[in-house]
C-alpha positions in Angstrom: 0.0 0.0 0.0 1.0 3.6 -0.4 2.9 5.1 2.6 1.0 7.3 5.0 2.5 10.6 6.0 2.2 12.3 9.4 0.1 15.4 9.7 -2.8 14.3 7.6 -6.4 15.3 7.8 -9.1 12.6 8.2 -12.2 14.2 6.6 -14.7 11.6 7.8 -14.8 10.0 11.3 -18.0 9.2 13.1 -18.5 9.8 16.8 -21.5 7.8 18.0 -24.2 9.1 20.4 -24.4 6.3 23.0 -28.1 6.8 23.6 -30.8 9.5 23.2 -30.4 10.3 26.9 -26.9 11.5 26.1 -28.5 14.5 24.5 -30.8 15.3 27.4 -28.3 17.7 29.1 -28.2 19.7 25.8 -32.0 20.0 25.4 -34.2 22.6 27.1 -36.8 21.7 29.7 -39.6 21.3 27.2 -37.7 18.9 24.9 -36.3 16.9 27.8 -39.9 16.4 29.0 -41.0 15.5 25.5 -38.3 12.8 25.3 -39.2 11.2 28.6 -43.0 11.6 28.3 -43.1 10.1 24.8 -40.8 7.2 26.0 -38.3 8.0 23.2 -35.4 5.5 23.4 -33.0 6.2 20.4 -32.8 7.7 16.9 -31.1 4.9 15.0 -30.8 5.0 11.2 -30.7 1.8 9.2 -27.9 3.2 7.0 -25.4 1.3 9.3 -27.2 -1.4 11.3 -25.3 -1.9 14.5 -24.6 -5.6 14.0 -23.7 -5.4 10.3 -20.0 -6.3 9.7 -19.4 -3.1 7.6 -20.6 -1.0 10.5 -17.4 -1.5 12.4 -14.0 -3.2 11.9 -13.7 -6.2 14.2 -10.7 -4.6 15.9 -12.6 -1.3 16.2 -15.7 -2.8 17.6 -16.0 -2.4 21.4 -17.1 -5.2 23.7 -20.0 -3.0 24.9 -21.8 0.0 23.5 -21.9 1.4 20.0 -18.8 1.5 17.7 -17.4 5.0 17.7 -18.9 6.1 21.1 -15.5 6.2 22.9 -13.1 9.1 22.3 -10.3 7.1 23.8 -10.9 4.4 21.2 -10.9 7.0 18.4 -7.6 8.4 19.7 -6.0 5.0 19.8 -7.3 3.6 16.6 -7.2 6.7 14.3 -5.8 9.9 15.7 -2.6 8.4 17.0 -2.2 5.5 14.7 -2.5 7.6 11.6 -0.5 10.5 13.1 -3.3 13.0 12.2 -3.2 16.7 12.6 -7.0 16.9 12.4 -10.1 14.7 12.0 -13.5 16.0 11.0 -16.3 14.5 13.1 -19.5 13.7 11.1 -22.2 12.4 13.5 -24.7 10.2 11.7 -27.2 10.1 14.5 -30.8 10.0 13.2 -31.8 13.6 14.0 -32.4 14.4 10.3 -35.0 11.7 10.0 -37.4 13.5 12.3 -40.4 15.0 10.5 -41.3 17.8 13.0 -39.4 21.0 12.2 -39.3 22.0 15.9 -38.2 18.6 17.2 -35.6 18.2 14.5 -34.2 21.7 15.2 -34.0 20.9 18.9 -32.2 17.6 18.4 -29.8 19.1 15.9 -28.9 21.9 18.3 -28.4 19.3 21.1 -26.3 17.1 18.9 -24.0 20.0 17.8 -23.6 21.1 21.4 -22.9 17.5 22.5 -20.2 17.2 19.8 -18.5 20.4 20.9 -18.6 19.5 24.6 -18.0 15.8 24.6 -15.5 15.6 21.7 -14.1 18.9 20.4 -13.3 20.1 23.9 -11.5 17.0 24.8 -9.0 16.7 21.9 -7.6 19.7 20.0 -7.2 17.6 16.8 -10.9 17.2 16.3 -13.1 19.5 14.2 -16.8 19.3 13.7 -19.6 19.4 11.2 -22.8 21.3 11.8 -25.8 19.0 11.6 -28.7 21.1 10.3 -32.5 20.6 10.6 -33.2 20.4 6.9 -37.0 20.4 7.4 -36.6 24.1 7.8 -34.3 26.3 5.8 -34.8 29.2 8.3 -33.9 27.0 11.3 -31.0 25.5 9.4 -29.5 29.0 8.8 -30.0 29.9 12.4 -28.1 26.8 13.5 -25.3 27.3 11.1 -24.8 30.9 12.2 -25.0 29.9 15.9 -22.4 27.1 15.6 -20.1 29.0 13.2 -19.2 31.3 16.0 -17.1 28.3 17.2 -14.2 28.1 14.7 -13.8 24.4 15.3 -16.9 23.8 13.1 -15.6 23.6 9.6 -18.5 22.1 7.6 -22.3 21.9 7.3 -23.6 18.3 7.1 -26.5 17.1 5.0 -27.6 13.6 3.9 -27.4 12.6 0.2 -30.9 11.1 0.4 -33.2 13.6 2.1 -36.5 14.9 0.9 -35.5 16.9 -2.2 -32.9 17.4 -4.9 -30.2 19.5 -3.2 -29.9 22.0 -6.1 -33.4 23.3 -5.5 -33.5 27.1 -5.1 -35.3 26.9 -1.7 -32.1 25.5 -0.2 -29.8 28.2 -1.6 -29.9 30.4 1.5 -28.1 27.5 3.3 -25.4 27.6 0.7 -25.1 31.4 0.8 -24.6 31.2 4.6 -22.0 28.4 4.3 -20.1 30.3 1.6 -20.2 33.5 3.6 -18.9 31.8 6.7 -16.2 29.8 4.8 -17.9 26.5 5.7 -17.8 23.6 3.3 -21.0 21.7 2.8 -20.6 17.9 3.3 -23.1 15.6 1.6 -22.9 12.3 3.4 -24.1 8.9 2.3 -27.3 8.0 4.2 -31.0 8.6 4.0 -33.8 10.1 6.0 -35.9 7.2 4.7 -38.7 9.5 3.9 -38.4 8.2 0.3 -37.2 4.8 -1.1 -33.4 4.6 -1.2 -33.4 3.6 -4.9 -34.9 5.2 -7.9 -37.2 2.2 -8.5 -38.5 1.7 -5.0 -37.7 -0.2 -1.8 -35.2 -3.1 -2.0 -35.1 -6.2 0.2 -31.5 -6.1 1.4 -29.0 -3.8 3.0 -26.6 -4.2 0.1 -29.1 -2.7 -2.3 -29.3 0.4 -0.1 -25.5 0.7 0.3 -24.7 0.2 -3.4 -27.5 2.6 -4.4 -25.9 5.5 -2.5 -23.6 6.1 -5.6 -26.7 6.7 -7.7 -28.0 9.2 -5.2 -24.7 11.1 -5.3 -24.9 11.2 -9.1 -28.5 12.6 -8.9 -27.6 15.2 -6.4 -24.4 16.3 -8.2 -26.5 16.7 -11.4 -29.1 18.8 -9.5 -26.4 21.0 -7.9 -24.7 21.7 -11.3 -27.7 22.2 -13.5 -29.7 24.2 -11.1 -26.8 26.7 -11.0 -25.7 26.5 -7.4 -22.0 27.1 -8.3 -22.8 29.9 -10.8 -24.5 31.7 -7.9 -21.9 30.7 -5.2 -18.6 30.2 -7.0 -16.5 30.0 -3.8 -18.7 27.2 -2.2 -17.0 23.9 -1.7 -19.1 20.7 -1.4 -17.7 17.4 -0.2 -19.2 14.1 -1.2 -18.6 11.8 1.8 -18.6 8.1 1.5 -19.7 8.5 -2.2 -17.1 6.3 -3.7 -14.9 7.6 -6.5 -14.9 5.0 -9.3 -18.1 6.4 -10.9 -17.0 10.0 -11.1 -15.4 10.0 -14.6 -18.0 7.9 -16.4 -20.8 10.0 -14.8 -19.2 13.2 -15.9 -18.7 11.9 -19.4 -22.4 11.3 -19.6 -23.4 14.6 -18.0 -21.1 16.5 -20.2 -22.5 14.9 -23.4 -26.1 15.7 -22.5 -25.3 19.2 -21.1 -23.9 20.0 -24.5 -27.0 18.7 -26.2 -29.6 20.5 -24.1 -27.7 23.4 -22.5 -30.1 25.9 -23.9 -32.4 24.7 -21.1 -29.9 25.9 -18.4 -28.0 28.9 -19.8 -26.7 29.8 -16.3 -24.5 26.7 -16.4 -21.7 28.6 -18.2 -18.9 26.0 -17.6 -18.6 22.4 -18.5 -19.6 20.0 -15.6 -16.0 18.7 -15.3 -14.8 22.3 -14.8 -17.4 22.9 -12.0 -16.5 19.6 -10.3 -12.8 20.5 -10.4 -13.3 23.8 -8.8 -16.1 23.2 -6.3 -16.6 19.4 -5.6 -14.4 17.1 -3.5 -14.8 13.4 -2.6 -13.7 11.5 0.5 -11.3 8.6 -0.2 -13.2 5.8 1.7 -15.0 3.6 0.8 -12.5 3.3 -2.0 -14.4 1.2 -4.6 -11.9 0.7 -7.4 -10.2 -2.6 -8.1 -7.0 -3.3 -6.1 -4.8 -2.9 -9.2 -2.1 -0.2 -9.6 -2.6 0.2 -13.4 -6.4 0.6 -12.9 -5.8 3.2 -10.1 -3.5 5.3 -12.3 -6.1 5.3 -15.1 -8.8 6.2 -12.6 -6.9 9.3 -11.5 -5.9 10.2 -15.1 -9.6 10.1 -16.0 -10.4 12.5 -13.2 -8.0 15.0 -14.8 -7.2 16.5 -11.4 -5.2 15.6 -8.4 -7.3 17.9 -6.2 -10.6 16.0 -6.0 -9.9 13.4 -3.4 -9.6 13.9 0.4 -8.2 11.5 2.9 -10.7 9.7 5.1 -10.8 6.5 7.2 -14.5 6.4 7.7 -13.9 5.3 11.3 -15.3 3.1 12.7 -16.8 1.6 9.5 -14.9 -1.4 8.0 -13.5 -0.3 4.7 -9.9 -1.6 5.0 -7.7 -3.4 7.5 -4.7 -2.2 9.5 -3.3 1.1 8.3 -4.1 0.4 4.6 -6.4 3.3 4.1 -4.5 4.4 0.9 -4.8 2.3 -2.2 -1.6 0.8 -3.8 0.0 2.8 -6.5 -0.3 6.4 -5.3 2.8 8.5 -5.8 4.2 10.4 -2.7 3.2 13.7 -4.2 -0.4 12.5 -4.7 -0.4 11.1 -1.1 0.5 14.5 0.2 -2.2 16.2 -1.9 -4.8 13.7 -0.7 -3.8 13.7 3.0 -2.8 17.4 3.6 -3.0 19.9 0.7 -6.5 19.1 -0.6 -8.2 19.0 2.9 -6.6 22.3 3.9 -7.7 23.9 0.6 -11.2 22.6 1.0 -11.6 23.6 4.7 -10.2 27.1 5.2 -11.3 27.1 8.9 -9.0 24.1 9.7 -6.1 26.4 10.7 
C-alpha cells in the first residue's frame, strides 16, 4: 500500500451518540420532558445497522456499546495510529430523520452542542460538522450561524438522500450562509428514509441500499450543477462523503454529453460540468471502490484530470480496510501529500 505521512487530515470520522439520553443535558426543559414523556429511546438510522459487519471493523468494535462512542478508542485507533493533525467529526445520528421542524431543530442543536462539549473540547485535533434541521431552511441557517461562532466547526452536514434534490432554489440560503462563513457543505451517504433509497422503489437487502448510494450522489451532483448553485456561489466547496470515486469520470462523461445537447435549457451553467467539479466538488477517499490494481488506479486518477478532487478519510469506525491500509496501492508520494494534507486544507479554510 502507499505510505501514509504524518500530519494528515481525516475528513470523515463518526463519533456515535451512545443513547438518546446522552443529548438530554443539551435539550431545554420542554424537549427533555417530551423525550421522557413520549418514551423515546433512540434515533437509529438503518444506514449502518449496529450488528452489520461493515458498521465496524472487528478490531474497532467495542465489547460494549456502539462502535465509535469512545473518544479514547478513536484516539488510539485513528488519531494516534495515523498521526493525524485533524479529524473532522460527522455524527450520523438519526436527528435528520425527524419530521417535526421544531423537534428536528432541537435535536440538531443538542447534537451539535454534544459534539462540541464531549468531543471537540477533549481533543484539540478534532473538528466538527454542523448537523442542520433540513426540514426548515430558516432554522438551518440559524443553527449554522450559531455554531459557526465556534471556529472548530468547519462544515455543514446534510444527507445525500433527504427529501428533495439539493440544487433546488429553496435551499440556496443554506449555501449562501455556508459560503459567507467559509464552511464547506458535506453531503454524506445515508437517507432520512422518507423516500425509497433507490430510484425504482424499496429493495429487500441492505446491500441494495448501500450500493444505491452512488446513484443518489450522481443525482444530487446533477441537481447542484444544472440548477446553477455554483454559478451563484462560486466559492462554495461541497464534499461528497462516502460517495465512492470509481463512478466520477463515467458519470461526468455522460453529464457533459447531454449538457452540450440541451444546455439551452440551463443557460446559467456557463462552464462544463467537469470544470465545475474540479473547482467546487471534493470526494472522500473511503470507501474506495476501485479494483486493487495499480494500473487501474493510475487510469482512474488520469480520467479525473485533477489531483485535487480526493480527500483522505478512514470512515472510522466503519470497516473499509484493514490495518493502516487506508491508501490504495500505487499512489505517488506527491499524490499522497495532496490527498492527506494539501487538498483538505484547501477545502476547509477554517481548519487552521
